[in-house]
C-alpha positions as CSV (number, residue, x, y, z in Angstrom):
1,M,-73.0,-36.1,3.2
2,N,-72.8,-38.6,6.0
3,K,-71.1,-38.0,9.4
4,R,-68.1,-40.1,8.6
5,N,-67.3,-38.2,5.4
6,L,-67.8,-34.9,7.1
7,K,-65.4,-35.9,9.8
8,V,-62.8,-36.8,7.2
9,Y,-63.2,-33.5,5.4
10,L,-62.9,-31.6,8.6
11,K,-59.7,-33.4,9.6
12,I,-58.2,-32.7,6.1
13,L,-59.2,-29.0,6.5
14,G,-57.6,-29.1,10.0
15,V,-54.4,-30.6,8.7
16,I,-54.2,-28.0,5.9
17,S,-54.9,-25.1,8.4
18,F,-52.3,-26.3,11.0
19,L,-49.8,-27.0,8.2
20,Y,-50.2,-23.4,7.1
21,L,-49.6,-22.2,10.6
22,F,-46.6,-24.5,10.9
23,L,-45.1,-23.0,7.7
24,V,-45.8,-19.5,9.0
25,S,-44.1,-20.3,12.3
26,I,-40.9,-21.4,10.4
27,G,-41.0,-18.2,8.3
28,L,-41.5,-16.2,11.5
29,M,-38.6,-17.8,13.2
30,G,-36.4,-17.0,10.2
31,A,-37.7,-13.4,10.2
32,A,-37.0,-13.1,14.0
33,F,-33.4,-14.4,13.6
34,K,-32.8,-12.2,10.6
35,G,-34.2,-9.2,12.6
36,F,-31.4,-9.4,15.2
37,G,-29.0,-11.6,13.4
38,K,-28.6,-10.8,9.7
39,E,-26.3,-7.8,10.0
40,F,-24.1,-9.8,12.4
41,A,-24.1,-12.7,9.9
42,E,-23.1,-10.5,7.0
43,N,-20.3,-8.9,9.0
44,L,-19.2,-12.4,10.0
45,L,-19.0,-13.6,6.4
46,N,-16.5,-10.9,5.6
47,T,-14.0,-11.4,8.5
48,T,-11.5,-14.0,7.6
49,S,-9.3,-15.7,5.0
50,N,-8.6,-18.7,7.3
51,P,-10.5,-21.7,5.7
52,F,-11.1,-23.3,9.2
53,V,-12.5,-20.1,10.6
54,G,-14.5,-19.6,7.4
55,L,-16.1,-23.0,7.9
56,F,-17.3,-22.1,11.4
57,I,-18.4,-18.7,10.2
58,G,-20.7,-20.4,7.6
59,V,-22.1,-22.6,10.4
60,L,-22.8,-19.7,12.8
61,A,-24.1,-17.2,10.2
62,T,-26.5,-19.8,8.7
63,S,-27.7,-20.9,12.2
64,L,-28.5,-17.3,12.9
65,I,-30.5,-16.6,9.8
66,Q,-31.7,-20.3,9.4
67,S,-31.2,-20.5,5.6
68,S,-28.3,-21.9,3.7
69,S,-29.9,-20.3,0.6
70,T,-29.7,-16.9,2.1
71,T,-26.1,-17.4,3.3
72,T,-24.9,-18.7,-0.1
73,S,-26.8,-16.0,-1.9
74,I,-25.0,-13.4,0.2
75,V,-21.7,-15.2,-0.5
76,V,-22.5,-15.2,-4.2
77,G,-23.0,-11.4,-4.1
78,M,-19.8,-10.9,-2.2
79,V,-17.8,-13.0,-4.6
80,A,-19.4,-11.2,-7.6
81,S,-18.4,-7.8,-6.1
82,G,-14.9,-9.0,-5.3
83,V,-15.3,-8.6,-1.5
84,I,-14.1,-12.3,-1.0
85,N,-12.5,-14.7,-3.4
86,I,-13.7,-18.2,-4.4
87,G,-11.1,-19.9,-2.2
88,N,-12.3,-18.0,0.9
89,A,-16.0,-18.5,0.0
90,I,-15.9,-22.4,-0.3
91,P,-15.5,-23.2,3.4
92,I,-18.3,-20.7,4.3
93,V,-20.6,-22.5,1.8
94,M,-19.7,-25.9,3.4
95,G,-20.4,-24.4,6.9
96,A,-23.7,-23.1,5.6
97,N,-24.7,-26.7,4.8
98,I,-24.3,-27.6,8.5
99,G,-25.9,-24.5,9.9
100,T,-29.1,-24.8,7.8
101,T,-30.1,-28.0,9.7
102,V,-30.7,-26.1,12.9
103,T,-34.3,-25.5,11.8
104,N,-35.0,-29.3,11.8
105,T,-33.7,-29.6,15.4
106,L,-35.8,-26.6,16.5
107,V,-38.9,-28.2,15.0
108,S,-38.2,-31.5,16.7
109,L,-38.3,-29.7,20.1
110,G,-42.1,-29.3,19.4
111,H,-42.3,-33.0,20.5
112,I,-40.5,-32.5,23.8
113,T,-43.5,-33.2,26.0
114,R,-44.1,-36.6,24.5
115,K,-41.0,-38.7,25.2
116,E,-41.4,-41.5,22.5
117,E,-42.3,-38.9,19.8
118,F,-39.4,-36.8,20.9
119,R,-37.0,-39.7,20.6
120,R,-38.1,-40.3,17.0
121,A,-38.3,-36.6,16.1
122,I,-34.8,-35.8,17.3
123,A,-33.4,-38.7,15.4
124,G,-35.3,-37.7,12.3
125,A,-34.1,-34.1,12.6
126,T,-30.4,-34.8,13.3
127,V,-29.9,-37.4,10.5
128,H,-29.6,-34.4,8.2
129,D,-27.0,-32.8,10.6
130,F,-24.9,-35.9,10.8
131,F,-25.0,-36.5,7.0
132,N,-23.7,-32.9,6.4
133,L,-21.1,-33.2,9.2
134,I,-19.8,-36.3,7.6
135,C,-19.7,-34.7,4.1
136,V,-17.8,-31.7,5.5
137,S,-15.3,-34.0,7.4
138,I,-14.5,-35.8,4.1
139,M,-14.6,-33.0,1.5
140,F,-13.2,-30.1,3.4
141,P,-9.7,-31.6,3.7
142,L,-10.0,-33.0,0.2
143,E,-10.8,-29.5,-1.1
144,L,-8.0,-27.9,0.8
145,A,-5.6,-30.5,-0.6
146,T,-6.7,-30.7,-4.2
147,G,-9.3,-27.9,-5.0
148,F,-11.4,-30.5,-6.8
149,L,-14.7,-28.8,-6.2
150,Q,-13.4,-25.4,-7.4
151,K,-12.0,-27.0,-10.5
152,M,-15.2,-28.8,-11.4
153,A,-17.3,-25.8,-10.6
154,T,-15.1,-23.6,-12.8
155,C,-15.7,-25.9,-15.7
156,L,-19.4,-25.8,-15.2
157,S,-19.5,-22.0,-14.8
158,G,-17.9,-21.6,-18.2
159,I,-21.0,-23.3,-19.8
160,F,-23.5,-21.2,-17.8
161,V,-21.8,-17.8,-17.6
162,D,-24.1,-16.2,-20.3
163,F,-27.4,-17.5,-18.9
164,G,-28.6,-14.3,-17.3
165,G,-30.9,-13.9,-14.4
166,I,-33.8,-16.3,-13.9
167,K,-36.3,-15.6,-11.2
168,F,-38.6,-18.2,-9.5
169,T,-41.1,-17.5,-6.8
170,S,-41.8,-20.1,-4.2
171,P,-45.6,-20.7,-3.9
172,V,-45.1,-21.5,-0.1
173,K,-43.4,-18.1,0.4
174,T,-46.1,-16.4,-1.7
175,A,-48.8,-18.0,0.5
176,T,-47.1,-17.4,3.9
177,Q,-45.4,-14.0,3.4
178,P,-48.5,-11.8,3.9
179,T,-49.2,-13.4,7.3
180,I,-45.5,-13.3,8.3
181,H,-45.3,-9.6,7.3
182,F,-48.5,-8.8,9.2
183,I,-47.4,-10.5,12.4
184,T,-43.9,-9.0,12.1
185,N,-45.3,-5.5,11.6
186,V,-47.7,-5.9,14.6
187,F,-44.7,-6.6,16.9
188,S,-42.1,-4.4,15.3
189,K,-44.1,-1.3,14.4
190,A,-47.6,-1.3,16.0
191,L,-46.4,-2.1,19.5
192,D,-43.7,0.7,19.4
193,I,-41.2,-1.3,21.5
194,P,-37.3,-1.6,21.2
195,H,-36.1,-3.5,18.1
196,N,-34.5,-6.5,19.9
197,M,-37.5,-6.9,22.2
198,A,-39.9,-6.9,19.2
199,Y,-37.9,-9.6,17.5
200,S,-37.6,-11.6,20.7
201,L,-41.4,-11.5,21.0
202,I,-41.8,-12.6,17.4
203,L,-39.5,-15.5,18.1
204,G,-41.5,-16.5,21.2
205,F,-44.7,-16.2,19.3
206,A,-43.3,-18.3,16.4
207,I,-42.2,-21.1,18.8
208,A,-45.6,-21.1,20.5
209,M,-47.3,-21.4,17.1
210,L,-44.9,-24.1,16.1
211,F,-45.7,-26.2,19.2
212,L,-49.4,-25.7,18.8
213,S,-49.5,-26.6,15.0
214,M,-47.2,-29.6,15.5
215,F,-49.3,-31.0,18.3
216,Y,-52.5,-30.9,16.1
217,I,-50.8,-32.0,12.9
218,V,-49.4,-35.1,14.6
219,R,-52.8,-35.8,16.3
220,L,-54.8,-35.4,13.1
221,M,-52.3,-37.3,11.0
222,K,-52.3,-40.2,13.4
223,S,-56.1,-40.5,13.2
224,M,-56.2,-40.2,9.4
225,V,-53.2,-42.0,8.0
226,L,-53.6,-45.8,7.6
227,A,-51.0,-48.1,9.0
228,K,-50.3,-49.2,5.3
229,T,-48.8,-45.7,4.6
230,E,-45.4,-46.7,5.9
231,T,-45.5,-50.0,4.0
232,V,-46.4,-48.3,0.7
233,L,-43.6,-45.7,1.2
234,G,-41.2,-48.4,2.2
235,N,-41.9,-50.5,-0.9
236,I,-41.3,-47.5,-3.1
237,I,-38.4,-45.6,-1.4
238,E,-36.4,-48.4,0.3
239,K,-36.3,-50.4,-3.0
240,H,-35.9,-47.3,-5.1
241,G,-34.1,-44.7,-3.0
242,L,-33.5,-42.5,-6.1
243,I,-37.3,-41.8,-6.2
244,G,-37.1,-40.4,-2.6
245,I,-34.0,-38.3,-3.6
246,F,-35.8,-37.0,-6.7
247,A,-39.0,-36.2,-4.7
248,G,-37.0,-34.3,-2.1
249,L,-35.1,-32.4,-4.8
250,V,-38.2,-31.4,-6.9
251,F,-40.2,-30.3,-3.8
252,T,-37.3,-28.2,-2.5
253,V,-36.8,-26.6,-5.9
254,V,-40.5,-25.6,-5.8
255,V,-40.6,-24.3,-2.3
256,Q,-36.9,-23.1,-2.4
257,S,-36.1,-24.2,1.1
258,S,-34.6,-27.4,2.3
259,S,-35.7,-26.4,5.8
260,I,-39.3,-26.6,4.8
261,T,-38.9,-30.0,3.1
262,T,-37.1,-31.6,6.0
263,S,-39.1,-29.9,8.7
264,L,-42.3,-31.2,7.2
265,L,-40.9,-34.7,7.6
266,I,-40.4,-34.3,11.4
267,P,-44.0,-34.5,12.5
268,L,-44.4,-37.6,10.3
269,I,-41.4,-39.2,11.9
270,G,-42.4,-38.1,15.4
271,A,-45.9,-39.7,14.9
272,G,-44.3,-42.9,13.7
273,I,-45.9,-42.6,10.3
274,I,-42.6,-42.9,8.5
275,T,-39.2,-44.1,9.6
276,I,-35.8,-42.3,9.4
277,E,-34.8,-44.7,6.7
278,L,-37.7,-43.6,4.5
279,A,-37.1,-39.9,5.2
280,F,-33.3,-40.0,4.7
281,P,-33.3,-40.1,0.8
282,I,-35.9,-37.3,0.7
283,T,-33.6,-35.3,3.0
284,L,-30.7,-35.9,0.6
285,G,-32.8,-34.7,-2.4
286,A,-33.6,-31.6,-0.4
287,N,-29.9,-31.0,0.2
288,I,-29.3,-30.9,-3.6
289,G,-32.5,-28.9,-4.4
290,T,-31.7,-26.1,-2.0
291,T,-28.7,-25.1,-4.1
292,T,-30.9,-23.8,-7.0
293,T,-31.5,-20.5,-5.2
294,A,-27.8,-19.6,-5.2
295,I,-27.4,-20.8,-8.7
296,L,-30.3,-18.5,-9.9
297,A,-28.8,-15.6,-7.9
298,S,-25.4,-16.2,-9.5
299,F,-26.9,-16.2,-13.0
300,A,-28.4,-12.8,-12.3
301,T,-24.8,-11.5,-11.6
302,A,-23.4,-12.9,-14.9
303,N,-20.1,-13.1,-13.0
304,P,-18.0,-16.2,-13.6
305,A,-16.6,-16.3,-10.0
306,A,-20.2,-16.0,-8.5
307,I,-21.5,-18.7,-10.8
308,T,-18.5,-20.9,-9.8
309,I,-19.2,-20.6,-6.0
310,A,-22.9,-21.4,-6.6
311,F,-21.9,-24.6,-8.5
312,V,-19.4,-25.4,-5.7
313,H,-22.5,-25.6,-3.3
314,F,-24.3,-27.8,-5.8
315,L,-21.4,-30.1,-6.4
316,F,-20.6,-30.4,-2.7
317,N,-24.1,-31.7,-2.0
318,L,-24.3,-33.9,-5.1
319,V,-20.9,-35.5,-4.5
320,G,-21.8,-36.1,-0.8
321,V,-24.9,-38.0,-1.9
322,V,-23.0,-40.0,-4.5
323,L,-20.2,-40.9,-2.1
324,I,-22.4,-41.9,0.9
325,Y,-25.9,-43.0,-0.2
326,P,-25.2,-45.9,-2.7
327,I,-23.1,-47.9,-0.1
328,K,-25.3,-49.4,2.6
329,I,-22.7,-49.4,5.3
330,F,-21.9,-45.7,4.7
331,R,-25.6,-44.5,4.6
332,Q,-26.2,-46.3,7.9
333,I,-23.6,-44.2,9.7
334,P,-25.7,-40.9,9.9
335,I,-28.8,-42.9,10.6
336,R,-27.2,-44.8,13.5
337,L,-25.7,-41.6,15.0
338,A,-29.1,-39.8,14.8
339,K,-30.8,-42.8,16.5
340,G,-28.1,-42.8,19.2
341,L,-28.8,-39.1,19.9
342,G,-32.5,-39.8,19.9
343,E,-32.0,-42.5,22.6
344,L,-29.9,-40.0,24.7
345,A,-32.6,-37.3,24.3
346,F,-35.2,-39.9,25.3
347,R,-33.4,-40.6,28.6
348,K,-32.4,-37.0,29.3
349,R,-34.1,-34.2,27.3
350,R,-31.4,-31.7,28.1
351,Y,-28.9,-33.6,25.8
352,A,-31.0,-32.3,22.8
353,F,-30.5,-28.7,23.9
354,I,-26.8,-29.2,24.7
355,Y,-26.3,-30.7,21.3
356,M,-28.1,-27.9,19.4
357,A,-26.5,-25.1,21.4
358,S,-23.0,-26.6,21.1
359,V,-22.9,-27.7,17.4
360,F,-24.7,-24.6,15.9
361,F,-23.8,-21.7,18.2
362,L,-21.3,-22.2,21.1
363,I,-18.5,-24.2,19.3
364,P,-18.4,-22.0,16.1
365,F,-18.6,-18.8,18.2
366,I,-15.8,-19.8,20.6
367,L,-13.5,-20.9,17.7
368,I,-14.1,-17.7,15.8
369,M,-13.4,-15.6,18.9
370,V,-10.3,-17.7,19.7
371,S,-9.0,-17.2,16.1
372,K,-9.4,-13.4,16.5
373,F,-7.3,-13.4,19.7
374,I,-4.6,-15.6,18.1
375,K,-4.3,-13.0,15.3
């Protein structure tokens, strides 16, 4: 084997190794947030019948546990047991769609030391946020006025009510969970420190691992990937956006996490290997693919109401894509908003932190608290 080939193989091995660490870091962040946030999230989900407050509860709860699949699966279980009804659950599911995008934004912060990369990464991360915010702003009032999602989902649930439970294991989770459990146990059990301190250390360790892995993934990818990559992807996805949507959907069904799919795109966007326009349809496919977890969970309950709410999540994402993506002027809106935020973050990095803290945590928390006092 000559030196050139050996270098290429070593770089490929390096990318695979740092990609594994990257996926472990995302899993660790989720474990840390669940460690000191899951009970709070579950309590939140059961606190209101006000649809507006329910929407913000969905945002905050999902931002805390970093998984719309987890939030909607909890909601499915609550609906199945009669703790909340379908009408109260729908706004929470919509809010979960916004909250799940916090992971992308956290990942994009890994580029903060390199301004040009940071500009692209923030834009690439928040195009998902803006798309979901637009979908909610259109469909939330429509649903309150007409109940169209609930009606369509009820029809679908009638077809699938006797399916029974189907289980699918994500290969990514299978590969990363042993490492995640080992690191979590080291901090939470072996060190014998208070619970919240242990999970704070896990979060810090996960963020450090994320920054390290992102730095080397971008560096190695830049040296390996030919300039033609973007052109090839452009010719395929820009002309046939459905291929990008389908690819994002299938990959997300396999890994069972839209956060993993969209977060993997951030280093590529940050490095300038692919554009936001190319990543956008893949993100939309991931949005639809992530709903399969709650659908499978609902089949396991064999409860018509639970299956209905799972299909509400699916239809919400599907209708959003159908409404926005086919019309060029509409699909440009989230892209332009994301690029605008990227430019702001390029000039003043603090805007990225203000945006993330406000949209995912402060505004939902303040509005939920205000609603409690008004009661």
